[in-house]
C-alpha positions as CSV (number, residue, x, y, z in Angstrom):
1,M,23.2,-141.9,73.0
2,V,23.3,-145.2,71.1
3,V,26.0,-147.0,69.2
4,H,24.3,-149.1,66.3
5,G,21.1,-149.1,68.1
6,Y,22.6,-150.3,71.5
7,P,22.7,-148.0,74.6
8,V,26.3,-146.7,75.4
9,L,26.1,-148.4,78.9
10,E,25.3,-151.8,77.3
11,V,28.2,-151.5,74.8
12,S,30.7,-150.4,77.4
13,K,29.7,-153.2,79.6
14,R,30.1,-155.7,76.9
15,L,33.5,-154.3,76.0
16,G,34.5,-154.1,79.6
17,I,35.4,-150.4,79.4
18,A,34.0,-147.4,81.4
19,N,31.2,-145.6,80.0
20,K,33.3,-142.4,79.9
21,S,35.9,-144.0,77.9
22,L,33.3,-144.9,75.3
23,Y,31.7,-141.4,75.2
24,D,35.1,-139.9,74.7
25,W,36.0,-142.4,71.8
26,I,32.6,-141.5,70.1
27,K,33.3,-137.8,70.7
28,K,36.8,-138.1,69.3
29,F,36.1,-140.2,66.2
30,S,32.6,-139.4,65.2
31,K,31.9,-137.0,62.2
32,P,30.2,-133.7,63.0
33,K,26.5,-133.6,62.2
34,A,27.0,-131.1,59.3
35,Q,29.6,-133.4,57.7
36,R,27.3,-136.3,58.0
37,E,24.4,-134.5,56.6
38,E,26.6,-133.2,53.6
39,E,27.7,-136.7,52.9
40,A,24.1,-137.9,52.9
41,D,23.2,-135.1,50.4
42,L,26.0,-136.2,48.2
43,R,25.0,-139.7,48.3
44,A,21.4,-138.9,47.4
45,E,22.6,-136.6,44.6
46,I,24.8,-139.4,43.1
47,A,22.0,-141.8,43.3
48,R,19.8,-139.3,41.3
49,L,22.3,-138.6,38.8
50,K,22.8,-142.4,38.2
51,R,19.2,-142.8,37.7
52,E,19.1,-139.9,35.2
53,L,22.1,-141.3,33.3
54,K,20.5,-144.7,33.0
55,R,17.3,-143.0,31.6
56,A,19.3,-140.9,29.1
57,E,21.1,-143.9,27.9
58,Q,17.9,-145.9,27.1
């Protein structure tokens, strides 16, 4: 598992906390995969609709 491109081990060492604490925190506060995918789909749909609106206004 990585946090913004950094291995959990490296991040936990930099923060001075146990690996398990960081894993527990990630598990507790990260969004479920299905929710992340749904949000990405919604962002893509919003972008598509904005492009469509811009074309319609021209």
